N, C-alpha and C positions, 0 to 999 in steps of 0.2 A: 065400517071393520065388520068381516063375516067369522063369527066362531062356532064351534061345533059341540054336539054332546059329547062328553067322554066316553063313548063307547069302546075305545081302545086306549092305552097308555098315550100313542104319540095324537091321538084327535084332542087328549085334553087340551094341550097347550097350543093345538093347531089353531093360526086363525090366518086371515085371507082379506086383502083389500076387497072394498066393495066393487064389485064390477057390473053393478046394473048398468050405469052409462056405457058400456060398451054394445055396438050395435052390429058387429060382423063378425063372424068366426073365423074365414077366412079371408085373407089378403090378397089384393088387385094384382092378378098375376104379372102384368108387365110391370111393375114396381118391384118386384122381386128378384133374387140372385141367389144362386146357392153358397153358401159360406165356408170356406176351407177353413178348419181352425187346427192349430198344432198342436195342441194339448201340450204343452211346457215341453215337447220335443225337438231335435233338430237329427237328424238321422237315425233316431232311433234314442238317441242321449237325451237324457233328463235336463233342460238349459232353465225351464222355470219348475220349482217345487210347488206341490198340491194341485196341480193341474191334471186332467185327464177326463174318460169318459163323458157323461152327459148326453142328453139329448139332441137330437139332429135340429139346426134351425134353419128357417129361410131367412135371407136378409133383406130388409125394407129400404130400400131407396130415400131418404128422407131430406128435403129440401131446409138446408139450415140458414140459405141466405136469400137473397132478394133476386131471384131469377126471372120473375112472374112481377115485372112492378109495373102498374100503374089499369092492371087488368085484374077484375073483378072475379072471384071464387066462393064456389057454395061449397057445404061441409057435407059431404056425401053419407061418411061413416067415421065413428069411432072404435080404434080398433086396439088390440094388444098388440105391443113389442117386445121378442124374447128380449132383444138385446137392448133395451131400455128400460127404464125403472116407470115413467111416464108413459102414458097415453100418446098415442099419434093418431091425427084425424087425416082422412082421404078428402082431397080437394078437386073438384073438377070447376077449370076454369071457361073463361067465356069464349077464349080461342080453342076449346078442344082439347085442350091436353090435362094431365092428371098428374097431382104430386099428395107427397104425403108431408106434413109438417107436424111439431110436436104440440100435442092439443093441449090447451090451456083450462082450466078449470072453469066449469059450469058452460063451456061452449056445447052446442047442442046442433043435433044434424038439420040441414037445411038454413043454417046460418050462413050470413055473407060477409065474406073478407075480401081484406085488400092492403096490397104492399104498396105505397107510397111516399113521396117526402114529407107531406104531411096530411097522412091517413084521419078519418075520426079517431078519435080515443076511446073505441072499442073493442071488447075481448077478443083476441085472434088477430088484429090488426098489427100491419108491420111499418113503422114509422121511424124517421130520424131522431134521435134524443135531444135535439135541440126542439122538437115542437111537443115533447114531453114534460107537462108542468109537473113540479117538485110535490113528492105523495103519493107519485102513481105507483103501481107495482109492476114490473117487467119481466121477463124472462127472454133466454137465447140473446143476450146480449153481444155483440162484435165488440172484440178488442182493437182489431185494424179494418177501417173502413175498407169494404169489398170481400174478406175476407171470410164471412159467413160467422153466424154465431156462436162461441166460444162459451161463455156464461152464463150460468143459471139456466142447465138443460135438463135436471134431473127432477127425479118426482117431488112435487109439492113446493120446488123452489121458487121464491119471488127475489127481486132485487129492487130495492127502493131507490127512487132517484130523488135526491137530496136537494140540490142544488143545480144552479145553471150560471156557468160564470160565460166569459168571452167566447172560448174557443172549447171549451171543456164540461163536462157534466159531471158531478160528484154521487157516486151510487154506493148503497150500502149491501155488501153481499151478506148472502144466508150466513156467513161463519164469522160475521160481526166488523169484517173488513172494509174500510173505507177506502175509494181508489178512485183516480178520474180516468174519464175515457172520452175521445173525442167525440164531440156533438155532431158530428158528420156521421157516427155511427149508427147503424140501425138497432133496434131492438122491438119485441113483441109485446104487446101490452096484455096482463094477467099473469096469475099464477099458475104454475104449472098442476096438471092435472095427479090424479092420484096421490092424495094429500097424505091419506091415512098409512102408506106407504112403509114409515120408519117404525109401526107401530106393529110391522108382520110378524108373526112366530112359525120357523119351518116347523116344529114339532117333531121332527126326526130327522134321522142322518140322513135318510134316501133322498129327501127334497134336495138336501144339499148336493149330493152326487147327481143328480136328475140335472143339477145346473152349471156341472163340469169340475168340481172342486173336491179335491182330494183330501181324506185325514191330514192332521196337522201332529206331529208326535215332538213332544218336547224334548230338547237337548241333554236332561240330565238323564235319560232313561237309554241313551244310546250309547255305542262304544268309543271309545278315546279317541279311534282313528276319524270317526264322523261327527265329532262338536267337541268345541271346548269343555262343557261342561260334563261330557260323557265319562264313563268309568268307576271305577270305585266299587267297595264294596256293599250292597244291599244300597239303603236311602241314602245318600250323601249331601253336602250341599255343593254349588256348582263350583267350586274351590278356584273364582278368578276375582279378584277385588272389583274389576269391571265388570258391567254386565255386556257381551261380545254375541256375534252370530255365529252362523255355521262357519263362516270361512274367516273368524276370528278378528273382524273389525270390532272397535267399541260401538255400541250405540247405546242411545237414550242422551237426551241433551243436546245431541251434536247438528249443527244447523247444516241444512242441505240443500240450502236456496245461493247462488254465487254473490258474493258480496256485489261485484260492478255490475248486475243484471241491468239492461237498459231502462227496464219497466219499476225498477224500484223508484223512481222519482215521482210516478204517477201513485204509488202508494202514499195515503196519507196517513193512514192509522193499521197497525198489521193485526189481524186475527187473535185472537183473546185463545185464553188456553182452556179447554175443555176443565170443567171442576169434577 
């Protein structure tokens, strides 16, 4: 974690992740594309609040799946990606193709990686869960075979393989949820990079605006037509017995997951509430 001298009020609490492992400042152009962002608008009407502005970003096309099986690749650079909290790695394959992958912690330039059913248990390699021994840290795990990685893709994420059964592998998620996944699904070995991302401090409102987020206004300081908490003379209480959102829906404690969702049978233990 990098901190700065408090020469200004915003610098006093400003901190960023250590970027010493990054080896490139510009992305590989053939794997980039323009990103069109709606910024919370639809034909000019605000459809998602607190979105707008922000710096322009080039989208990096990342390979989350197993498109290059049984072909060795070599790490050419470790780069920053504005669309992901983890760093990404540029890979050059033996067949002449290039791709981006999510970079695990301690992956270095010139390291060799491979994706196969029974690849060696080495950081950066991708293999089927049935060949991963219990206690191994993995990331970018598939939920359905062939669909590409969906679990464990944020900075510092590490999913623990806890048990191997007949057709399923038991995983412990970063949220403490324990669930079963088909043993034919692929996963990448290691913990994801940028481990100290959760310790970052923005320091000032400007950095938040650069990311495309706008200010969030409290409901109790709005007018009555704009929020259920609005109105009143001076400082008043919210005026409702139950907490509500801007549309009048009761919030807090209400379960949002579908009761009969197909994947309920694969969840052995629900995630624990944060204290």
